[in-house]
N, C-alpha and C positions, 0 to 999 in steps of 0.2 A: 741730505736738509739743504735747503735755498738758502740764500742769504737775500735777505731783505733789506736795502738802503734807505734808513729813512729820511728826509729831508727835513720833514716839520716833525719836531717832538711833543707837541703840542695835538698831532693826529691820536682821534680816539681808539683807544685799544679795539672796540668793534670793528671799526674800519681795517686796522690790521688784520685780525682775525679771518674776514670774509675773504680778504685778498688771499692771504695765504695758505686756507685751507687746513686740511687733517693731516700735513705729512711733516707737521715742524718745521721751525724755520729758525734761522741765525739771525739777528737784529742787530746792522750796524749804524752807527751813529758819527759824524763829524768830531770829534775832541769827547767822545764819548767811549766806554768799555761795550765791549759785545754781549748780548743776551741772547739766550738759547729759550724759544718756546715750542715745546714739545707736549703733545699729547698725552696723557695719563691712561693707561691699562692698567690693568690688573698686576699684573709681573713686575711692572715699574714703580707701584705704590707700594707693593712690597719689600721691593728694593730701598726703597727710601723709608718705610718704617722700619725695618731691620738693620738699620744704620741710624736710627734717631737714639741718642744717648739717653731721652727719658723715657723711653718705651723699654730700652734695656732697662735702664733700674724699675721700671716698674715688675718686668717680668721678674727679674731677681728677685724682688721683694715677694712677689707673689710665690715661687718656687720656695723661697723661705717659710712660710707659711705652712705651704702643703708639706714640707718635709717635717715640719712643728707638729703636724698633725690638724691644723686648724682649716680645714677644707669639709666641703660636704659633696658626697658621691652625685653621681646625676641621679639617681635613683632616689636619695633622699629631696633633691633640689624637686624633682616632679612629685611628690606626696605632699612638700610645702604648698607649691605653685597651687595643685588639686585642691589642697583643703582651704584655701585661703578664698579660690573662685566659688567653691562650693557655700562657703561661708557667707560670699558676697551676694551670691545668688536667691537666697532666705530674706522673706519681705514681711 
């Protein structure tokens, strides 16, 4: 990762992104904390989602509902969707 020192904090972010390319960059500016800009790929997105407390809580709640029998099988959902699309086609 390269280091890019910003001289002007009013530099448009688009200009910065064009200059640094696709590899990611550490932005530094005198008197400010450094920031890392990194490209998002599927692995990084998965990593971030897996550590998101809100997402983890939602998954826990879904597991509880499933354990309590409050779910539909894939086959049931397909039947529901098929019947709703069939009824929507009738005029």
